[in-house]
DOTORGU-962853 format. One line per 8 residues: number of its first residue (from 1); their letters; for each residue x, z, y of C-alpha. Coordinates in steps of 0.2 Angstrom, whole numbers. Layout:
NUM	A	X:Z:Y | ...
***
This chain:
1	MSETATYR	-421:209:-543 | -415:195:-532 | -419:177:-536 | -408:162:-533 | -414:144:-528 | -402:129:-528 | -405:113:-519 | -396:97:-517
9	VPGMTCEH	-395:91:-499 | -386:74:-499 | -388:72:-480 | -376:86:-475 | -359:80:-470 | -351:92:-457 | -350:110:-451 | -365:107:-439
17	CKAAVTEE	-376:102:-454 | -370:117:-463 | -375:128:-448 | -392:120:-445 | -397:122:-463 | -390:140:-464 | -399:145:-448 | -416:138:-454
25	LSAVTGVD	-415:145:-471 | -410:162:-465 | -425:163:-455 | -437:162:-470 | -445:178:-475 | -437:185:-491 | -420:176:-489 | -405:188:-490
33	AVVVDLES	-391:175:-492 | -387:156:-490 | -372:148:-496 | -369:129:-492 | -356:119:-501 | -353:103:-491 | -342:95:-504 | -355:96:-517
41	KVVQVSGE	-369:95:-505 | -377:110:-513 | -386:125:-505 | -389:141:-514 | -402:153:-507 | -404:171:-513 | -417:184:-510 | -434:190:-515
49	PLDDVALR	-447:184:-516 | -442:165:-513 | -455:153:-508 | -450:135:-513 | -462:127:-501 | -455:137:-487 | -437:134:-491 | -440:115:-493
57	AAIAEAGY	-449:116:-476 | -434:125:-468 | -422:112:-474 | -433:98:-467 | -434:108:-451 | -415:107:-450 | -417:88:-452 | -412:86:-470
65	EAA	-421:83:-486 | -419:93:-502 | -417:82:-517
***
């Protein structure tokens, strides 16, 4: 069964931000899908198993902070 993790990433403002976060999160082992909503500044990650530390590190690698 797939898990879903949701993060607020207030620093995202544009399509470049969305692409950077999506690219980094997609590279994390176990991630199947990444949905970024720029308007609400929310990122949803689906997959199995999901590692919160690795996902937060990927967001940081993209240059943002998960709230």
